[in-house]
Every structure is written in C-alpha cells, then in structure tokens.
C-alpha positions in Angstrom: 71.7 102.1 120.7 71.6 101.1 117.1 73.1 103.4 114.4 73.0 103.7 110.6 75.2 105.8 108.4 74.0 107.3 105.3 76.5 108.6 102.8 74.9 111.0 100.2 76.5 111.5 96.9 76.3 110.2 93.4 80.2 110.3 93.1 80.1 107.5 95.7 77.9 105.3 93.5 79.9 106.3 90.5 83.1 104.9 92.3 84.8 108.4 91.8 85.6 108.7 95.5 85.9 106.0 98.1 83.7 106.1 101.2 86.1 106.5 104.1 83.7 108.5 106.0 81.8 105.4 106.9 84.9 103.5 108.2 85.8 106.5 110.4 82.4 106.9 111.9 81.9 103.2 112.5 85.1 103.2 114.4 84.2 106.3 116.5 80.8 105.0 117.2 82.2 101.6 118.4 84.3 103.5 120.9 81.1 105.0 122.2 79.5 101.7 122.5 77.1 102.2 119.6 76.4 99.4 117.3 76.3 100.3 113.5 74.0 97.7 111.9 73.7 99.4 108.4 75.7 101.6 106.0 73.6 103.2 103.1 75.1 105.0 100.2 72.4 107.0 98.1 72.9 109.5 95.3 71.8 113.1 94.9 68.1 112.3 94.2 65.4 113.9 96.6 63.2 110.8 96.3 65.7 108.3 97.1 67.4 110.3 99.7 64.1 110.5 101.5 63.5 106.9 101.2 66.9 106.3 102.8 66.1 108.5 105.7 62.7 106.9 106.2 63.9 103.3 106.2 67.1 104.2 108.5 64.7 105.9 110.9 62.6 102.8 111.2 65.6 100.6 112.3 68.1 102.8 114.0 68.1 105.0 117.1 70.8 107.2 115.7 71.0 108.3 111.9 74.3 109.9 110.8 74.5 111.3 107.4 77.6 112.8 105.5 77.4 114.8 102.3 74.8 116.8 100.7 75.1 120.2 102.6 77.0 122.2 100.3 76.0 125.4 98.3 74.7 123.7 95.1 71.2 122.6 94.0 72.1 118.8 94.2 73.0 119.3 97.9 69.7 118.1 99.3 70.3 116.5 102.8 69.1 119.3 105.0 66.0 119.9 102.7 65.2 116.3 102.7 65.4 115.9 106.5 63.3 119.0 107.0 60.6 117.5 104.7 60.7 114.2 106.7 60.5 115.7 110.2 58.4 118.8 109.2 60.8 121.5 110.0 61.9 124.6 108.0 65.2 125.7 107.3 66.6 128.9 108.9 69.8 131.0 108.7 72.4 130.1 111.2 73.9 133.8 111.7 77.4 132.8 112.9 77.9 130.5 109.9 76.7 133.3 107.6 79.0 135.7 109.0 81.8 133.3 108.5 81.1 132.7 104.8 80.6 136.6 104.4 83.9 137.4 105.9 85.6 134.6 103.9 84.5 135.9 100.5 85.1 139.5 101.6 88.7 138.6 102.7 89.4 137.0 99.3 87.8 139.8 97.3 85.4 137.3 95.6 81.8 137.9 94.9 79.7 135.7 96.8 76.8 134.1 94.7 73.5 133.6 96.4 73.7 129.9 96.6 76.6 129.8 99.0 74.0 131.0 101.7 72.7 127.5 101.6 75.8 126.3 103.5 74.5 128.5 106.4 71.1 127.0 106.7 70.1 124.6 109.4 66.9 123.0 110.6 64.7 125.1 112.6 65.3 124.4 116.6 68.1 122.0 115.7 71.4 121.8 117.4 74.2 123.5 115.1 77.5 121.8 114.6 80.4 124.2 113.9 82.4 123.6 110.9 86.0 124.8 111.8 87.6 123.5 108.6 84.9 124.5 106.0 81.7 126.6 105.6 78.5 124.3 105.7 77.0 124.2 109.3 76.1 120.7 110.5 73.0 119.7 112.6 71.8 117.6 115.4 68.2 116.9 116.3 65.9 114.3 117.7 62.4 113.7 116.0 60.1 111.0 117.3 62.6 109.1 119.3 65.2 108.9 116.6 68.5 111.1 116.5 69.9 112.7 113.6 73.3 113.9 113.1 74.1 115.9 109.8 77.7 116.1 108.7 79.5 117.4 105.6 81.0 115.1 103.0 84.7 116.2 102.8 86.7 114.0 105.4 88.7 117.0 106.4 85.6 118.8 107.4 83.7 115.7 108.6 86.2 114.3 110.9 86.7 117.4 113.2 83.0 118.2 113.2 82.3 114.6 114.5 85.0 114.5 117.0 84.6 117.9 118.5 80.9 118.6 118.3 78.9 115.7 117.3 80.4 113.2 119.8 79.6 115.4 122.8 76.0 115.7 121.7 75.7 112.0 121.1 77.0 111.2 124.7 74.4 113.5 125.8 71.4 111.6 124.5 72.8 108.1 124.5 72.8 107.6 128.4 75.1 105.0 129.9 76.1 102.8 126.9 79.1 100.6 127.5 82.0 101.2 125.1 82.8 98.4 122.5 86.5 97.5 122.8 88.4 95.0 120.2 91.6 93.3 120.1 93.1 92.2 116.8 95.1 89.0 116.5 97.2 88.8 113.4 98.3 85.5 111.7 100.7 84.5 108.8 101.5 81.2 107.2 97.9 79.9 107.5 95.0 80.3 105.2 91.5 81.6 106.5 89.8 78.0 105.9 92.7 76.2 107.9 92.5 78.8 110.7 88.9 78.5 111.0 89.0 74.8 111.1 91.3 74.9 114.0 89.2 77.4 115.9 85.7 76.2 114.7 84.5 75.1 118.1 85.3 78.3 119.7 83.7 80.2 116.7 80.4 78.2 116.9 80.3 78.3 120.6 81.3 82.0 121.1 79.3 84.4 123.2 81.2 87.2 124.9 83.9 88.0 123.6 82.8 87.6 120.1 85.2 86.1 117.5 85.2 87.3 114.0 88.0 86.1 111.3 89.0 88.3 108.5 91.1 87.4 105.6 93.5 89.5 103.4 96.2 88.4 100.8 98.8 86.5 102.7 97.5 87.2 106.1 94.5 86.3 108.4 93.2 88.3 111.5 90.7 87.5 114.2 89.0 90.4 116.0 87.9 89.8 119.5 85.2 92.2 120.7 83.5 92.9 123.9 81.9 95.8 125.9 83.7 97.0 128.8 84.0 100.2 130.6 87.8 99.9 131.0 90.8 98.4 129.0 91.6 96.4 132.1 88.0 94.9 132.2 88.2 94.1 128.6 91.8 92.6 128.9 90.2 90.2 131.6 87.4 89.2 129.3 89.9 88.6 126.4 92.3 86.4 128.5 90.9 83.0 128.4 89.9 82.8 124.8 93.1 84.5 123.7 95.2 82.1 125.7 93.2 79.2 124.0 93.8 80.7 120.5 97.5 81.0 121.3 97.9 77.5 122.5 96.4 76.4 119.0 98.0 78.9 116.5 101.0 80.2 118.5 103.4 79.5 115.4 101.3 81.7 113.2 100.2 84.5 115.6 102.8 87.3 114.9 100.8 90.2 116.7 98.1 91.0 119.0 97.6 94.4 117.6 96.6 95.7 114.1 100.0 95.8 112.4 101.3 94.2 109.3 103.6 91.4 109.1 106.5 93.5 107.8 106.1 95.7 110.8 106.3 92.8 113.1 109.4 91.6 111.5 111.1 95.0 111.5 110.3 95.4 115.1 111.9 91.9 116.0 115.0 92.7 114.0 115.4 96.1 115.7 115.0 94.5 119.0 117.7 92.0 118.3 120.1 94.4 116.5 119.8 92.4 113.4 119.7 93.2 109.6 118.5 91.5 106.5 118.5 91.8 102.7 116.4 90.2 100.0 117.1 88.7 96.6 113.7 88.8 94.5 112.9 87.2 91.2 109.5 86.5 90.7 108.1 89.2 93.1 110.1 92.0 91.3 111.0 94.0 94.4 107.4 93.8 96.1 108.9 92.5 99.4 111.4 95.5 99.3 108.7 97.9 98.7 106.5 96.6 101.4 109.3 96.9 103.9 110.7 100.3 102.9 107.0 101.7 102.9 107.5 101.7 106.8 109.3 104.5 108.4 112.5 103.8 110.2 113.1 100.5 108.0 116.4 101.4 107.2 117.6 100.5 110.6 117.1 96.8 109.8 116.7 96.4 106.0 120.0 96.8 104.2 118.5 96.7 100.8 118.0 94.1 98.0 118.3 92.9 94.5 115.8 92.2 91.8 117.5 89.5 89.9 114.7 88.5 87.4 116.7 87.0 84.9 119.1 84.2 85.0 122.0 86.4 83.9 121.4 88.7 87.0 121.0 85.9 89.2 124.6 84.8 88.3 126.3 88.1 87.9 124.7 90.0 90.9 124.2 87.3 93.6 126.6 84.6 92.5 124.3 81.9 91.6 126.4 79.2 89.7 125.4 79.0 86.1 125.3 75.2 86.2 122.3 75.6 88.7 120.5 77.8 86.3 120.8 76.3 82.8 121.7 73.2 81.2 120.3 69.6 80.7 120.9 68.5 84.4 120.4 71.9 86.0 117.4 72.1 88.5 116.5 75.5 86.9 115.9 78.8 88.3 112.7 77.7 90.0 114.3 75.4 92.5 115.3 75.0 96.1 118.9 75.0 95.0 118.7 78.4 93.4 116.6 79.7 96.3 119.3 78.6 98.8 122.1 80.0 96.4 120.4 83.4 96.1 120.0 83.7 99.9 123.6 82.7 100.7 125.0 85.0 98.0 122.8 87.8 99.1 123.9 87.5 102.7 127.5 87.4 101.8 127.5 90.4 99.2 125.5 92.6 101.8 127.1 91.4 104.9 123.7 91.3 106.6 122.7 88.9 109.5 119.8 87.4 107.6 118.9 87.1 103.8 115.9 85.9 102.2 115.2 85.0 98.6 112.1 84.3 96.3 112.2 82.5 92.9 109.1 81.1 91.4 106.3 81.1 88.7 103.9 83.9 89.0 102.1 83.3 86.0 99.9 83.4 83.9 101.8 80.4 82.2 104.3 77.9 83.3 107.9 78.4 83.2 110.6 75.7 82.7 107.7 73.3 82.7 106.9 74.1 86.2 103.5 75.1 87.4 102.0 78.5 88.2 102.3 79.2 91.8 105.3 77.0 92.4 107.6 79.3 94.5 110.7 78.5 96.6 111.8 81.0 99.4 115.5 80.7 100.6 116.5 81.8 104.2 120.1 82.3 105.1 120.3 82.9 108.9 122.8 84.3 111.3 124.4 81.1 112.2 125.5 80.2 108.8 122.6 77.8 108.0 120.6 78.0 104.7 117.5 76.3 103.8 114.6 76.6 101.2 110.8 76.3 101.6 108.6 75.2 98.9 105.3 76.8 98.3 102.5 76.1 96.0 100.3 79.2 95.8 97.0 79.9 94.1 95.5 83.1 92.7 96.3 85.4 89.8 99.8 86.8 89.0 99.2 89.7 91.6 98.0 87.5 94.2 100.8 84.9 93.9 103.5 87.7 94.0 101.9 89.2 97.3 101.4 85.7 98.9 105.2 84.8 97.9 106.3 88.1 99.6 104.4 87.6 102.8 105.4 84.0 102.9 109.0 85.0 102.8 108.6 87.4 105.7 106.8 84.7 107.7 109.8 82.5 107.4 112.0 85.2 108.5 109.6 86.1 111.3 109.6 82.4 112.6 113.3 82.6 112.9 113.4 85.7 114.8 110.5 84.7 117.1 112.1 81.3 117.8 109.1 79.4 116.4 
C-alpha cells in the first residue's frame, strides 16, 4: 500500500510553524508496513487543495490529510473532499453535543461557525477527537482510502493512534510491517563513509541501506519488511556484520542515540567521570552533554576559557605557551594538552577533554579558520592532542569540534 500525506495550512508555507505531523505520520505508517511516497503541503486555497487531493488520489492508495477542519471559513478540507468524492456534509451529533456542552460549561456564547467542527462527510467513518473539538473522517472512494485529521499535533496524534490506525488496519489486509535499524557513526564524514561502503550501497536489495548526514555525525538506516523483530534481526545480521568489520572504529551505536548519549552511557557503565575545558566552542560541548537527563552522574562540569588570561588563571596553562615570540600560541597541541591536564587536575575527574581552535570567520594568530586541537587526559595519566582541520562556517566548525572531542573520548572508553 502506498500513502501520501497532505498538510493543509498557509501557516506551514509561510514557515510560521514546522510540519511535525508529517514526520509522526510517516513513522506510524512505516510501522504498519505502508510506504509513504509523497508529502504535500498546500495553503488554505480551495482550488489548490482540490488539486492536491486529485493528484494524491491518482498515485496513492491511502491519502492522509492534516489541518483545515476547524471552525473558520478557511478550514476547507472536508468541503473540498466532499466536492471531490461527491458527498455532502452532515452533522455528527456526538461531536455537536460535545461542542455545545463545552461552551455551556464555560459560560461562553457559541457562534454558528463552531458547528463546522462537528461536520463529517455523509456515510463516512467518524474519528473521535478526545483532545479537541473537530471530528475526523475516514472513507473509501473508487479504491482510494482517505483519512482526515486535525492540524494541532496534540489532537492529531491521539486521533491517529487510537482511531485512524485501527481503521487503516481493517482496510489494508496483510501488509508486512517495515522495520529499521539505525547505525550511528562519528569521526568520519559522509563521503568517506560512503566510499568505504560503496559496493554494499550499489548492490543493495533487502535490507536497503540509506546514509544520512548531520553536523559531526553520520548515520546509516537499514530497512526491511518483517513480521517480527527477530525476523528483521536475522535479515540485518549479514550486512551489519560487514559494516562493522569496515567501520567499527567509527560505529558508536546501533540505535538512534546521539554521540553524547553514547559517551555518557560508557562513562556510567565504567563508573568514570570527565570534565571539559573549552575555548573556541564556548561551552557548546557542556551544553550538549548537560541537555541529557542524568548527565551529572558522569560529567562533573567544565570551564569556558576563551581568553589567554583565563586559560592561565583558571586552568593553569603556562603563560610562555600562550604568548611571546617563541610560544606556540593558544591554538596549538601544547596548549590543548595543558588545558586537558590542568582541567583533570583541578576537577579530580577520571578524564578531561579540551578544545582550542579558530572557529572563524577570520584567522587567529596567523592560523587558518577551522584549525582545531583537541586535548585528552585519560585515567592512566596520559595526555595527547589531536589535530583537526574542519570546514564550514563558524557555527558548523564549533559543532564539529565539540563532536570530534566527544568522539576522541568515546574511542578511549570503547577501547578503539
């Protein structure tokens, strides 16, 4: 079964709100074994909404719409579908009773337009709205199935899960669910990763292999259709084993978690702690880590030592390393190592990482934009620095630097 999702609302086209409904519905349909081939966003215009439904019904078995079923005159979805399939709108009495009771209980006068939320297509299957007022609809017309849902996510999600999904299961037959596994990588770019897996990607069949890139991380999604998780695991085994053999030093998780989550998990398992001394990242690494609940078990804290003065006063970096004719300067392996060692000593942590570099947009100390050094002090008293030459704008370089520092710590913890 092929599906298309139509999001109705001019506010989506204007960028005033993000279309999170499409993501949620796509994930839910995948679990049912239904492939989403298209996602459409259309404004509150009757002609264009009608065109969107005509096109969707010509190329999809299941059309799910969100939005445009509220009380105002620009809420046109039900009217347009009615015109398309040749059905009139009728009052859904239980929904009308709910609306009437709600206004009465609040002592608010109900204007006539609110009745529009209780309208449904004649002969269609109503979908109860437990968190709002507008009733949803399901119907089948000339072999195409339509599901009409509200736009607000707090209304759409429970209506889809509790009421639309059972209806869809009833009309879809024995479709095999789609199952996926996410493999997460760090310390390698998308192009390099693809190059090392190009033969697998070009010759893929089942499971399918799809790479995804984010700032500082890369992911591969393995996807297959299987009745059970055990059956899917068996189908994933051969290809995942081959990927691990080629990229094991970069594969930090076989589930959809962030690198910082993987690092914190290893630290907690090993009963270890770490701290951070950040210069060019300005506390970004600490922000990423502390955004995760429970991070205080393993992350003791950090210092933002942006200036040479604070590198010396707060972390103990010798002044002769920072300034002077023969000094290596703040952006150097020597300073990265001194920052990590000083941070570990000051905080009494098992590990410490440091980041010093040039985030841009201009050079610093005569050193190029994107030059970054990551310092690592481990639990055996060893200290070393890693040189990075990152590309991108200032924001991208800072993010990649923080992710690269976490990757270096992950390698130590994972024994890579």
